[in-house]
N, C-alpha and C positions, 0 to 999 in steps of 0.2 A: 488412597490419597486423592484429595479433591483436584479437579482439573485446573483450578486457580485461574479461571477466565472471568474477569470482572465484567458484569453485564452479559448480554447475549445468552441468557440462560436457555432460551428455546433452542439455539443452535447446539449447545452442549447436550441438552436432553435428547435432541434428535440423533446425534452421533452415538450417544450412549445406547439409545434404543436400537440403532442399527446393529451394534455389537451384541446386545442382549437377545435380539431376535434371531441372530445368526444369518440374517438376509442382507449381507453386505453388497453394495454396488461395486462394480469394478473400477469406477472412477468418481471422484468428488471434486467439485470446484468450490473453494472457500473464497467468497468475494466480499470486498469491503475496502474502505480507504486505508492507505498506509498508516500504520500505528494503531489500527483497531483490534489487533490481536490475531490476525490471520495465521501467521506462522506459529504462534503459541498454541492456538487451537489445533493446528495440523499435527504438531509434535505430541500434544496430549492424546489425540486420537490414535496416533501410531503407537504410543506407549500402552494405551489401553488395549490395543489389538495384540501386542506382543509381550506384555508383562509376564514374568515367570512366576510371580507370587501375588496375583491380584487379590485385594481384600474382598472384593465381590465383583461379579460380572459387570463389565463396563467401566471399571476403575483400574488404577495401577498403583503399585507400591512406591515407585520413585527411587527405590534403593537397589533393586536386583541388577545383575549385570546388564540385562537387556535395557532397562530404563536408563541406566547411567550411560550406556553406549549410544542410545538414541539421542540423549541430550548432547553428547559429544559428537554426534553424527559419525560415529565409527562402528555402528551396528552392521554386522555382515549382511543382513537382509534389507538394509535401507540404502537407497541411492538418493542423494540430493543433487539435483541438477541446477547449476547456476552459470551465468555467462563467464567465459574464461577471463582471467585477469587482463585488464586493459581493454576489454570490450564491453559493450552495453547489451548486446543481443545474444539470445540463446541460438546456437547454430544447429543446422541439420545433422552434422556429423555427431554431435553430442546426443541427439535423440536416437540416432541409429545405433550408437554404442550402447546406450541404455537398453534398447530393445533386444540386443543380443543376450544381456544378462537377465532380462525380465522373463524370458521363456524357461529359465532354469528353475528347478524346484527350490523352495526355501532351504537355506542351510541350517538355521537354528530355530526359526520361528514358524508360526502357522502361515504367515503371508510374506511374500516378497513385496516390499513397498517402495514406491518412487514418489518423492516430493519435488515438485517444480515450482518454486516461488516466483511471483511476478511474471506469470506466463504471458501477460500483455506485452512483454518485451521480446517475445519470441519472434523470429522472422516468419514470413508467410511460408517459406519452405519448411521450417522446423514444425510449424503448426500442422501443415499437411502431412508431414512425416509421422507425427504423433497419431494421426487419424487411424493408421493401421492398427496400433495397439488398442485404440478405443473401439474400433469396429470388430476386431477379433481378439478380445482380451484373453491373455493367458490364464490358465487356472491358478488359483491361490496367489493372485497378484492384485494389488490395489494401487491405483495411481491417484495422487492428490495434487491438484493445481491450486495455486492462489493467484488472485488478480485483483486489480482495483475495482473492477465491475464486470459483471457477466457480459455486458454489451461490448467490452473491449476485446473480446475473443471472437474468432470466427464462429458463426452459428453452428457449423458442423461439429466444432469442438464442444461448445457449451451445451448443445442439446444431448450430447452423449455422456454428460456428467450429472451427478446429483448436486444441485447447487445449494450451498449453505451460506447464508448471508450474515455478515458481521456489520454492526452499526456502531457509531460513536454513542457514548452515553450523553444524556442531558448534562449540561455543564455543572449544575448543582450536584447531581449524582456522582459525576466524575470527581468533583472536589471532595466529597465525602469519602469516596473509595480511596483516593490518594492519602487522605488523613488516616483512615481506619486500617487500611490494609498495607500501606507502604510507609506509615509513620511520618508523613510529610507535614510540616507545620501549616496551620490554617491559611495564613496569608500567601505562602508560597504555593500551596495546593490550589488556592483560588486562581492565582495567576497562571499556573500550569494548565489548569482545566480550561481556562479561556483560550490560551494561546494554542493548545492542542485541539481545541474544539471537541473536547470530550473523548479524544482518542487516547486511552489509557497507556498503551504501549509507547506512543510518542511522548506523552507527559512524563513517564518514568525515564525515558531517554534524556529528556530535557533536565530532569532533576539530577541525573548523574553526570550530565555534561552541560554545565552552565553556558559554555560557548555556543551550544546549539540553540538554546533559548535566545541568546543575544543575537545570533545570526537571523533568526526569524524576526525579531523586533527591528533590527537594523534594516532588513529588506522592506518591511512594511513602512518604516519611516522614510525610506528612500522613495517609495512609491508616492507617499503623501506629499513629499517635496517636489516630485516630478510633475504631478498632475497640473498645478498652476503654472509650471515653468514654460518658458519660450522654447521654440525648436532649437535655437542655438544652445540654450542651457542643457537641453536633453542630449544633444550631441557631445557637449563638453563632459557630461556625466559618463557617457560611454568611453570617451577618451581617457578619463580618469581611471576607469576600471581596467583598461588595457595596460596601464602602467603598473598594475599590481603583479606580484609574482605568481599568483594563482593561475591555473589554466583558464583561458578565456571561455572555452566551451563549458567547463564545469561551473564557473561562477555565473555565467549568463543563464545556463539551464536552471541553476538553483534559484535565481531571482524570479524567473518566469514561473517556476513551479510554485513559489510562495505567493506571487501576485495573482495567479489564476483563481484561487478560491475567493479572493477579495471581489473579483468581478462576478463570480457566481453568487456571492452574497448580495451584490448590487442587483443582480437579476431577480433574486428572491424578493427583495424589497420592492422593486419596481413593478413586479407582477403580482404583489400581495399574496404570494404563496405561503401556505401555512407550514413552513419548514424552518428548522433552527438555523441561525447564522453560524458560520464557522469562526469568523474573527469578531467575536462579540466585543472585544476591547476597542475595536475600531468602528463600532456601530454608527457613531455620529458621522464619520467620513463616508461610510457605506450609504447611509440614508441621504446624505447631501448629494452624492453622485447619482443616486437613484432618482432624485428629484430634478436633476439637470440633464440627464442623458435619456434619450428615447429607448424603448425596448428593442427595436431593430438595431440601434447603435450598440447597445449592450451586448446583444448576441454577436454582432460583428467583432467586438473587442474580444469576446471569449474565443471566437474562432481564430482571431489573430494570435492569441497566446498559444492555442493548441497547435496551430500551424508552425509557429516559431519553434516550439519544442520538437515537433516532427522534423523540421529542417535541421536543427542542431543534431538530432539523432542521425540524420543522413549526411552529416559532415559538411553542410553548407557553411560558408564563412560566417563564424559567430558574430563578428562585428557587424556585418551587413544585416544579419537577422535581427540583432538588438536595435540597431539604428532604424530599421524599417518598422519595428514594433512601436518604438517610442514616438516616431514621427507620425504614426497613424493613430495614436491615442488622442482623444479630445482634450482640449485645455479646459480644466475645471478650476 
C-alpha cells in the first residue's frame, strides 16, 4: 500500500530507504508546519516497520491486525504520548512512565515504537528527561518526535534525532492534489489550497469541517479591520471577545496563532525573500503593510505575537496579553 503522503516524496523515500537498508536510527524528528502531514508520515513509517503482510520491503498492507491497530493507536508495541486532557504541555512524569515500557522487549512486533507529536510543547523538564532515552537508546526501540521546526527543540534533543523535514506544497500543486486525490471541486480546492498555504492535511481538515475554514477567514478579517482602528476600538474588540462563551485563553491563542503567519508574510515581502506567502488570498494587505512598516518594526511585531503565545501558555491573564499586543501594533 502506498504511504499516501501528498508531496514530500524525498522524505517518504528516505524513510523507506531506512527500512530497506535495515539501518534504522533510534530516533527521528519529523519537522514541518502544522497540517503538512507530520503525523500521517509518522504513522505510515510505523506501519511500514511493523506490517505483518508487507507487499514489499518498506511498504505496508494497511489491512493486517498490526496496520489496523496502529491506525487506531491500540497496537501493543506503540505508545503515543500527548498532553493530558485539560493541559497543553507534555509532563516529565509521562516521559518517565514511557521510559519504563521502552526498555521491555517488543510484544508482537520487531520494534517497540514511541510517537510524541508536537514535541515543541514539552516542558524543559520533559525534554531533559527524554535525553536519557536518546543518549542510551534501548535495543529494538524507535522514538519518533514531530515538531513545527527543528529549531523549536533543545539542540541536545534535535542533534540526537535523524531530522526528516516536511514542507507545504506550492499552492497550485496543492489545489491539483486536492482535486485529484481527494475529489474536491476545483473552486473549493483553490480556496482551500490558498487558505491552508499548501498544507494538505489542514486543507482536508477544512474541507471536512467548514467551520474551521470560516474561523480562519474570520480571524484574518478581524485583523484587517483592527490594523487601521484606534486604540479605543482595539480595546473594545477585546471587550467584545470577553463576552463570548468560549474560553478567553483558547480564543485569544487561536487569533494570535492565525495572525502570526500574516506578519511573517509581511516580513517576506518587506525583505524581498524568495519564499512563498502563506496567506496568498490576503497578498494585497500583506504588501501594503510591508510598504508601510519598517523591517525592524515587522520583526518586533512578530516577537510580540510569539511572546503573547508564550505568555498565554504560562497562564498570564489572557485579557492583558491581548490588550498589550493590540496596543503595540502599528496603525496601518
